[in-house]
C-alpha positions in Angstrom: 20.8 11.9 41.7 23.7 13.0 39.4 23.4 9.7 37.4 19.7 10.3 36.9 20.3 13.9 35.7 22.9 12.7 33.3 20.7 9.9 31.9 17.8 12.4 31.4 20.1 14.8 29.7 21.4 12.1 27.3 17.9 11.0 26.5 16.8 14.6 25.7 19.9 15.2 23.5 19.4 11.9 21.6 15.7 12.5 21.1 16.4 16.1 19.9 19.0 14.9 17.4 16.8 12.1 16.1 13.9 14.5 15.7 16.1 17.0 13.8 17.4 14.2 11.5 13.9 12.9 10.8 12.6 16.4 10.1 15.5 17.0 7.7 14.9 13.7 5.9 11.1 14.2 5.6 11.3 17.9 4.5 14.2 17.6 2.2 14.3 20.0 -0.8 15.3 17.0 -2.9 12.0 15.2 -2.3 8.7 15.6 -4.0 5.4 13.7 -4.4 4.3 12.3 -7.8 0.9 10.8 -8.6 1.0 8.0 -11.1 -1.2 5.2 -12.6 -0.1 1.6 -12.7 0.1 0.6 -16.4 1.9 -2.7 -16.3 2.7 -5.5 -13.9 5.7 -7.8 -14.5 4.9 -10.5 -11.9 7.8 -12.7 -13.1 10.3 -10.0 -12.2 8.2 -8.4 -9.4 8.1 -5.0 -11.1 5.3 -2.4 -11.1 5.4 0.1 -14.0 3.6 3.4 -13.4 3.0 6.3 -15.8 2.8 9.9 -14.6 0.5 12.5 -16.2 3.3 13.7 -18.4 3.7 10.2 -20.0 6.9 9.3 -18.1 7.3 5.7 -16.9 8.5 4.8 -13.4 9.3 1.3 -12.0 9.5 -0.1 -8.6 9.7 -3.6 -7.1 6.9 -5.3 -5.2 3.8 -6.3 -7.3 2.0 -7.9 -4.3 -1.5 -6.4 -4.4 -1.0 -3.9 -7.2 -3.5 -3.9 -10.1 -3.5 -2.2 -13.5 -5.2 1.3 -13.2 -4.4 1.6 -9.5 -3.2 5.1 -8.5 0.2 5.1 -6.9 1.5 8.0 -4.9 5.3 8.0 -5.2 7.7 9.9 -2.9 10.6 10.9 -5.2 14.2 12.0 -4.7 15.5 14.4 -7.4 19.1 13.6 -6.6 19.8 17.4 -6.5 19.6 17.8 -10.3 17.1 19.7 -12.5 16.4 16.7 -14.8 13.9 14.1 -13.9 15.7 11.3 -15.6 17.9 10.5 -12.6 15.2 10.8 -10.0 14.6 7.8 -7.8 11.5 6.4 -6.1 11.9 6.5 -2.3 8.5 4.9 -1.5 5.2 4.0 -3.2 1.8 3.9 -1.6 -1.6 2.8 -3.0 -4.0 5.7 -3.4 -7.2 4.2 -4.9 -8.5 4.0 -8.5 -10.0 6.5 -10.9 -13.2 4.4 -11.0 -14.1 5.4 -7.4 -13.8 9.1 -8.3 -16.9 9.3 -10.4 
């Protein structure tokens, strides 16, 4: 019975710690969302180039199914600085096209 109680306690502690860590990663003050439009595909180098609505260009790897004019929702990390020029793309997700919004 003691072994069972110890195992349950360990599972609860590990689950709690994992949950706290995931919550901190997902709700980090260093992260923000950025909506962009795909403006260029470099299939030879597997690079997708996106433009945000301020005219800044962002690149990530993985052309796969991306097309020019797709909307890409980017999760960004600001690296703890006020400037955007050192920000990094954490993940990119397809979010439609502007054609479908009319």
